C-alpha positions as CSV (number, residue, x, y, z in Angstrom):
1,M,-62.1,14.4,61.4
2,K,-65.8,14.3,62.2
3,I,-66.9,15.5,65.6
4,K,-70.0,16.4,67.5
5,I,-70.1,19.8,69.2
6,L,-71.2,19.4,72.9
7,R,-71.3,23.1,73.8
8,D,-71.0,26.4,72.1
9,Y,-67.3,27.2,71.6
10,D,-65.3,29.8,69.8
11,H,-62.0,28.4,68.4
12,R,-59.2,30.7,67.5
13,L,-57.8,29.5,64.2
14,K,-55.1,32.3,64.1
15,P,-54.7,35.6,65.9
16,T,-57.2,37.3,63.6
17,A,-59.7,34.5,62.9
18,I,-62.2,32.8,65.2
19,Q,-64.6,30.1,64.2
20,A,-67.8,29.6,66.2
21,F,-69.1,26.1,66.8
22,R,-72.7,25.6,68.1
23,A,-73.8,22.9,70.5
24,G,-75.5,19.9,68.8
25,S,-73.9,20.4,65.4
26,T,-71.8,17.7,63.7
27,V,-68.9,19.0,61.7
28,N,-65.9,17.7,59.7
29,V,-62.8,19.7,60.6
30,P,-59.0,19.3,60.3
31,R,-57.5,17.0,62.8
32,N,-55.7,19.8,64.8
33,T,-58.9,21.7,65.2
34,A,-60.8,18.6,66.3
35,E,-58.1,17.7,68.8
36,A,-58.2,21.3,70.3
37,L,-62.0,21.1,70.6
38,I,-61.9,17.7,72.2
39,A,-59.2,18.7,74.6
40,A,-61.3,21.8,75.6
41,G,-64.2,19.5,76.4
42,A,-66.3,21.1,73.7
43,A,-66.6,18.1,71.3
44,Q,-66.5,14.4,71.0
45,P,-65.2,12.4,68.1
46,L,-67.6,10.6,65.8
47,S,-65.0,8.9,63.7
48,K,-61.9,7.2,65.0
49,P,-58.8,9.1,64.1
50,K,-56.8,7.5,61.4
51,Q,-53.6,6.0,62.6
52,K,-50.4,6.4,60.7
53,D,-49.1,2.9,60.4
54,A,-46.1,1.7,58.5
55,S,-47.7,-1.6,57.7
56,H,-50.4,-1.4,55.1
57,G,-51.3,-5.0,54.6
58,C,-48.6,-5.9,52.2
59,T,-46.3,-8.9,53.0
């Protein structure tokens, strides 16, 4: 998921790994990382999250 970083933020990926994000950058990250950054107020989405939908246009 593509997001824009609004403020510097260090995200803990696992107990021994932290990824630093810098304000003003645009990044493409896994959905769970994007949701954590957005929930923390450190990022905003640039692309709409893909919705899992049972209907895919077939009739």
